C-alpha positions, 0 to 999 in steps of 0.5 A: 351928152355931147352936148351936156359935155360941151355945156359943162366945158363952158361953164368951166372954162368960161366962168362968165356963161355959166348962166348960159350952160346952166340954161342949156342943161335945163333946156336939153332936160325939157326937149327930152321929156317933150320929145321922148316922153310926150310926142314919140309915144303919141305919134308911135311911128315904126323905125325904118327897117335896118337894111336888107338883113337885121344886124346885131352890130348897131343898137336898135332904140325901143323908142318910136321913130318920130320925131328924131330926139338926136336931131332936136337936141342937137338943134337945140344946142347949136341954137343956144351955143350960137348964142353963147359963143357966136364965133363958134356958130360954124362948129355947132352948126356942122355938129348938129348936121352931122348928128342929124344926118347920122340918124338917116344913114344909120337908118334909125330915123326916116327923113322926115323924123330928122326934119321934124325933130330939127324943127321942133328943136330950133322951135324950143332952142329960140324959145329958151334963148328968150328967157333970162339967163339964171344967175348962178354967180357965188352972189346968188347961192344961199352960203353959210354965214361963216363962208360970206364973212371970208368973200370980198364984198361984191360980185364974187363971180371968178373969185377962188374961195380960200377958207383959212384952215383951223389948225389948232384943232388938228394935234400931232402926237 
C-alpha cells in the first residue's frame, strides 16, 4: 500500500509522471501475482518460529515464507521510482531497505527469503523500466464528442477542464 500511495501522490503532484505512476501500479500488481500467487505456493517454505514464546501481538501471514513479497515489492518500487524521480533515489532505496530488514527483524522471514525477494523485485523492476510508459494524458482518453469540443487543440495534459454549465435547464420557483 505504501508504494501505491507514493505512486498516486506522484501522479497528482507531477502530472508529467502519471504514465510512470500507472506503470508502477501495474508492475506492482504483476509482482504480487507472481510472488504471492505463483512462487510462494510452489515453494511452500515455513516461516521462522516467532520468538521463544508465541505471541498474539503480531499477525502471522498465512502465505509461505519464500520469497519475501514485501522485499520484492519494495525493490520493484525503489527501482522504478529511482528512474521516475532520480533525486529521491536515496530515499526510495532507504525505504526499501527498511521494509526488507524489518521482515527479518520481526521474524516473518528468513534472511534468504528477503534476499530472494529483493533479487526478484530487481529483475521485475528493471524489466518493467524497459517497457514503454503508458500515455495517460487527456489526449489518450476516448472522450465523448461533446467534451472534446470544449478542449483546446493539441496536448492537453495539465489543463484544467472547465465545461460550460447549461443553466437554462435549471428553474427557480
